[in-house]
C-alpha positions as a printed NumPy array, in Angstrom:
array([[184.715,   2.921,  40.327],
       [188.074,   3.476,  38.638],
       [189.344,   7.026,  37.943],
       [188.517,   6.604,  34.235],
       [184.946,   5.583,  35.094],
       [184.426,   8.812,  37.052],
       [184.937,  10.789,  33.853],
       [182.235,   8.979,  31.912],
       [178.511,   9.293,  32.399],
       [176.76 ,   6.425,  34.064],
       [172.97 ,   6.317,  33.959],
       [170.664,   4.015,  35.845],
       [166.891,   4.227,  35.493],
       [164.107,   2.656,  37.463],
       [160.371,   2.833,  37.006],
       [157.98 ,   2.174,  39.864],
       [154.435,   2.671,  38.649],
       [153.888,   6.329,  37.791],
       [157.338,   7.426,  39.021],
       [160.594,   7.025,  37.152],
       [163.993,   7.773,  38.65 ],
       [167.172,   8.564,  36.725],
       [170.458,   8.344,  38.648],
       [173.466,  10.008,  37.035],
       [177.109,   9.578,  38.04 ],
       [180.349,  10.84 ,  36.525],
       [180.322,  13.722,  34.05 ],
       [177.422,  15.085,  32.008],
       [178.814,  17.032,  29.077],
       [178.688,  17.397,  25.293],
       [179.973,  13.877,  24.685],
       [177.104,  12.155,  26.483],
       [174.188,  14.558,  27.064],
       [172.113,  12.694,  24.465],
       [172.086,   9.673,  26.781],
       [170.117,  11.637,  29.382],
       [167.688,  12.794,  26.688],
       [167.094,   9.171,  25.67 ],
       [166.643,   7.955,  29.259],
       [164.004,  10.617,  29.941],
       [162.261,   9.962,  26.611],
       [162.071,   6.229,  27.367],
       [160.505,   6.829,  30.792],
       [158.   ,   9.289,  29.29 ],
       [157.115,   6.802,  26.553],
       [156.702,   4.138,  29.237],
       [153.943,   6.155,  30.88 ],
       [155.798,   7.83 ,  33.744],
       [153.814,  10.665,  35.305],
       [156.767,  11.892,  37.352],
       [160.51 ,  11.622,  36.707],
       [163.075,  12.369,  39.404],
       [166.657,  13.204,  38.42 ],
       [169.177,  12.207,  41.093],
       [172.327,  14.229,  40.414],
       [174.316,  13.903,  43.635],
       [176.873,  11.547,  42.06 ],
       [177.729,  13.908,  39.186],
       [181.226,  15.307,  39.523],
       [180.821,  17.638,  36.539],
       [178.09 ,  19.127,  34.377],
       [178.701,  21.716,  31.671],
       [176.242,  23.944,  29.827],
       [175.388,  21.117,  27.424],
       [174.417,  18.926,  30.367],
       [172.353,  21.77 ,  31.776],
       [170.642,  22.139,  28.412],
       [169.903,  18.401,  28.413],
       [168.149,  18.731,  31.788],
       [166.056,  21.612,  30.403],
       [165.23 ,  19.649,  27.227],
       [164.175,  16.762,  29.475],
       [161.883,  19.115,  31.375],
       [160.254,  20.255,  28.124],
       [159.9  ,  16.659,  26.909],
       [158.175,  15.767,  30.167],
       [155.753,  18.692,  29.828],
       [154.876,  17.671,  26.265],
       [154.395,  14.07 ,  27.429],
       [152.173,  15.073,  30.34 ],
       [154.566,  14.201,  33.125],
       [156.587,  16.202,  35.621],
       [160.368,  16.409,  35.916],
       [161.688,  16.894,  39.45 ],
       [165.225,  17.447,  40.662],
       [166.242,  15.143,  43.497],
       [169.599,  15.353,  45.246],
       [172.405,  17.323,  43.609],
       [176.168,  17.471,  44.009],
       [177.708,  20.798,  45.075],
       [178.996,  21.422,  41.554],
       [175.605,  20.801,  39.968],
       [173.812,  22.894,  42.584],
       [176.207,  25.783,  41.959],
       [175.595,  25.526,  38.204],
       [171.821,  25.525,  38.824],
       [172.105,  28.598,  41.067],
       [174.406,  30.601,  38.776],
       [172.334,  29.831,  35.67 ],
       [168.958,  30.54 ,  37.321],
       [167.737,  26.99 ,  36.685],
       [167.345,  26.375,  40.427],
       [164.306,  28.676,  40.409],
       [162.836,  27.119,  37.259],
       [162.871,  23.388,  37.999],
       [160.845,  21.957,  40.868],
       [162.528,  19.869,  43.545],
       [161.387,  16.454,  44.666],
       [161.368,  17.598,  48.297],
       [159.034,  20.49 ,  47.435],
       [156.674,  18.244,  45.462],
       [156.658,  15.657,  48.259],
       [155.783,  18.364,  50.797],
       [152.931,  19.594,  48.569],
       [151.439,  16.097,  48.347],
       [152.139,  15.08 ,  51.933],
       [154.688,  12.405,  50.937],
       [157.657,  11.677,  53.091]])
């Protein structure tokens, strides 16, 4: 990944039956937050019952990116699926903690423990 690529948002999605996964890398900010909204909407429309956001490759997320995650959570609720947070980078985790979002959004690890998944 070149230095310029690190500053742009890269999204990769995968759907495996009822579970969709969205991997994000780079920066999630005002210029590209709509891309995350679209990726989540497409997985919901495709029948996903559970969507996991993997955020450990994000170097930066601003308040617009945080809002996009929360909008994605609401979209999932309306669509009858569940949004879970997977791995996070330090910067994203700090933003989640400071904003109070860490307490609001469920984690994949917690959901897996509740269902007995590994």
